[in-house]
N, C-alpha and C positions, 0 to 999 in steps of 0.2 A: 534482336531487331529493336530499333529505336535508339540505341546507344552507339556512340562512336568511340572506338578505342583511341586513346592518346597516350603520351608518355606518363601522364599523371596516374599514380596508383598508390594505394595504401591498404593496410589490413583492416579487419573488422574493428569497429569503433566501440565494441562492448567495453564499458568501464571496468569490468572485472576480467582481466586478461586470462586468468586460469579457466574461466568459463567461456572464453571466446570460441567461436566456431572456426577461427583461423582463415576465414574466407577472404580472398583478395577482392577489393572493390575497385573496379576498373573505371576508366573514363575520367571526366573532369569533376571538380569539386561540386558543381551544381547537380550533376547526375548522382554523385555519391550521396548528397543530402536527400535527394528524391528517393534513392534506394533505401536509406536509413529510415526516413519517415514513412515511406510507402509500405515497406514490408520487413526489412532486415531486423529492425529492433524487435519486431513481434516474434520472428521465427528463429532468431539467433540460437537459442538453446536447443531448439528442435534439430538444428543442423549438426550439432556436436556429435551425437551418436551415429548420424547418417554418414558423416564425413570422416569419422575416426575408425580406422581398421584395427581390430584387436583379434586375439585368438578366438574369443567367445563369439564375436560377430561373424566369424567365418563358419561357425558350426550351424547346423540346421535351425536350431532354436533362435540363434542370433540373426540368421538371415530372415526368418519370419518376423522377428521384432523390427528389423531394419525396414522390411517391406511395409509393415503397419505404420511405422514412422513416416515413410514416404507418402503413404496414402493420406495420413493426417496432414502432412505438409501441403499436399495438393489441395485439400479442402480448406485449409487455412488461407493459402494464397488466393484461392478462388473467392472466398468470402471477403477478404480484404480488397481485392481488385474490384469486385462488384460494388462494395461500399464506397470506394473512392470514385468509381465511375458515376454512381448515383448522385454524388455530391459535385460532379463536374470537375474533379481533380484528376485529369487525364494523365498528367506527367507523373503524379504520385502513384497512379494505378499501374503504370507501365512496368516497374520492377516486379510487382506481385504477379502480374499477368505473364511476364516472361518466365519467372521461376515456376509458375503453375504449368506452363507449356513444357518446359524442360523436364520437370518432374513427371508430368503425365506421359511424356514420351519414354522416359526411363522405366516407368512402371508398366505401361500398357503396350508400348511400341509405337512408332511414329505414324502407323497407318490404321490404328484401331479407332473405332467410332467414339470410344470414351475420351479420346484426345480432342474431339471436336469442340466441347465447351471452352477449352483453353484457347484454341485457335480463335474462337468467336470473341472471347474476352480481350485478347491481345489486339484483334482487329478493331474492336470498339475503342480501345485506348488510343490506337494510332489514328483512327478516324477523327477523334476529338482533337488530335494534334495536327491534323491536316496531312498526315503521311499516307496519301491515297495509294501510292504504288505498293507500299507494304501491306495495306489493307487488301488490295486486289490479290496479292500473292497468298496471304493468309487464308482468305476466303476460298481461293482456288484449291488449296490443300484441304480445307475443311469440306468442301464440296466433293472432292474425290473420295474422302473417307465416308461421307454421308451416303453416297451412292451405293456403298456396300452394305448399308444397314437399313433394316425396316423400321428403326426406331422413329416414331412420328415427331417427338419433341426435337430431335436433332434436325429434322427436315424443316420444321416451321421456323426455328430460330435461325437457321442458315438463310432462309428466304428473307427473314426480317432484317438481318444484317446486310444481305445483298441489296435489299431495297434502300437501306440507309446509305450504302456506298453509292448507288446509282443516283440517288437524290442529291448527294453532295457533289457528284460529278456533273450534275445538270441533265442527266438522261432520265427525264421524268417518266417516260413511257415504260422503260425497263424497271424503274422504281415501282410503278403501279402494278406491273406484272408480278413482281416478287412479293409485294405487300398483299396482293390478292391470293397468292399461294400460301402466304403466312396465315391469312385469315381462314382459308379453307382447311388447311392441315391442323391448325390449332383448334378450330371448331370441331373437327372430327375427333380430336383427342379429348378435349375438355367440355364440349357442348356449345351450342349456339349462344346460350345466355351467360357463358362464363366471361369473367373479366379478362382472361388471357387473350382471346381474339380481339377484345376492345382496343388493345394497344396497336394492333395492325390497322384497325379502322381509324384510329387517331392519326397514325403516321400517313395513311392514305389521304386523309382529309388535308393534312399539311401540303401534300403534293398537289392536290386540286386547288388549294389556295394559291400556290405558286403559279398555277396555270390560269389563275383568275376566274375559276369556276366556283363562285361563292355559294350559289344555291346547293351544289353538291357537297361543298365543305360543311355547310350548316346542317345538311341532312345527316352526314356521317357523324358530326359532333353530337347531334341529337341522339343518334344510336348509342354512342359511347356514354353519354350522360344518363340515358335511360338504364343502360346495363349497370352502371355504377350505383345509380339510385336504388334500383331493386336489390342489388347485392348488399348495400349498406343498411337498407331498411330491414332486410331479413335478419341481419346480424343483431340489430336493435330489438326486433320483435322477439327473437329467440332468447336473448341473454340479458338485456338491460334491466328487467324487473328484479333480477336476483343477484346483481353484481354490486360490490362495494367500491371496487376500483375499476373504472371503465377501461383503463389501459390493458387490463387482463384480457379483454375481449379479442384483441388483435394478436395476442401472443401465439396461439396455436397455428395460425395460418398466414401471418404477416411477419416478414423480417424487415429490417431497416431499408433494404433496397426497394422492396415492394411499396413501402409507405412513401418513400421519396418519389418513386415513379407515379404513384397515385396522385400525390400533391401536384407534381409537375403537370400532369395531364389535365387535371381539373382546374388548376389555376390558369393555365394557358387558355382553356375554353372559356373561363369566366372573363378573362381579359378580352377575348375575341367578341364576346356577347355584350360588352359594355355599350350602353346607349343604343342597342339595336332590338333585341327580342326580350322583353321583360319576363315572359313565361320561361324561356330557356335559361335566362339568367337566374331566375328563382330556383330552377331545378338544380343547376350546377352549384350555386351557393349553398343550397340545402345539403348537397352531397358533401361539400367541404365542412359544413357545420357538423354533420354526423361523423365524418372522419376524425375531426379534431376532438369531438366528444369521446369517441372510442379510444383516442390516444391520451385522453385525460387532461386536455387543455381547455378549461371552461371558458377562459377569456376569448380565445379564438373561436370556440364553438358559438358563443353568444354573438361575436362580431359578424361571422358569416351568416348566422341565423338571422340577425337583424337585416343584413343585406338581402337575404332571401325573402324575408317578410315584406320589406319595402317593394321589392320587384313584384311579388305576388299581388300586392295591392293595386299595381298598375294594370292588372289583367282582371276584368270582371269575372266573378264566380270561379276564381282560380282554385283548383282542387288541392293545391299544396298548402294553402293558407293555414288550415287547421293542423296538419301534421307539423308544420314549422313551429307554430305556436306551442304545440305539445312538447316538441323537443326543447324549446327554450324554457318552458316551465320545468321540465325535468332537470335541466342543467342548473337552473336557479334553486330548485329544491335541494339538490346535492350540495350546492354552495352553502346553503343555510345549515345543512346537517354537518358539513365538514368543519372541524375545529381549526384547520390549517389555512383557511382562506379559499380563494377562487381556484387554485390549481391543486387538484387531488392526485396528480399522476404519481406521487411518491408513496401513496398509501398502499397497503397490502390487503389482499382479499382475506376477509375474516369469516365469510360464510353467513354473516348476519344479514337479514333481508333488508331491502330498500323498498320504499313505497312504490307501488306499480306506477308506470308512466301515466300522465294525465290522458283523459279521453281525447281521441283524435291523433294520438301519437303515431300510430301505425298506418300503413297504407295497404289495403287488401289487393290492389291490382297486381302487386309483385308476387 
């Protein structure tokens, strides 16, 4: 899906022919380039043992190894597709998502619930390219598979993608219905205060903004901002006093896709709040300052911290002023200690202690 067969065809572009997967790349030159950049260059060598039939590969041990290689291929394609989608590179995500779906069907069967994530990835890539008919078909197939499974994550992600499809098609009521189901199911699985349902709240807020219902939009954005603020504050409360490299804080629970999604959500809300609600603007800017601090970028942490502090001063007795000041003091203290300048993201955790954060750094309400 997403490619059109033409008379143009060539073999794998691996510069080492002896190690080439011998895969034929179909369609036009533009699509071949997207395929190479999007996934093929990464998984070329992984395809060689999968696509090469030998006597050993036909034995039981060989079949097990081939199966494991196919599972690895699925995970690699899924990771690459998610990364490309988070960067807004939908055309480059398409080949990875297509291969992920083909491989998932090959390993699990076309109707197994484990194929659903691949359907959703390919649907999201096509949605970004405006291929709504293909999105509808893919989500219908995913929905059929989900109905046979009690797995909550498959259900909530399906509703999230259905909501996005209906929003793109202009059916705002259907979009709200699916986003509401996404929020309900993800809250059941991850908890009411989790950042996972907050994505559904954010998407629902966008729909209400399209309907011109700004008070509801602001209320939902406030919910999202509070959730993220509590989440990030807890990360800092638990780990900041004993870490040399703040980038390490996000490694256990955040991948690149989650980071990009967090930035996109928070920056969109900050732009929405410009020149309207100083208190909400301070909350969102403080979230971004904490997020950049956790990622190891002191300059951006200080920049958003300054924005948050200025906004908090516009609200009398704002309860975030002291925590914002505490975060900025912590960033500046690490800058002073770092021999490499303002950006410490390249440094490795050494186990040596760092001074505790200044008083007022944490926020007990969360």
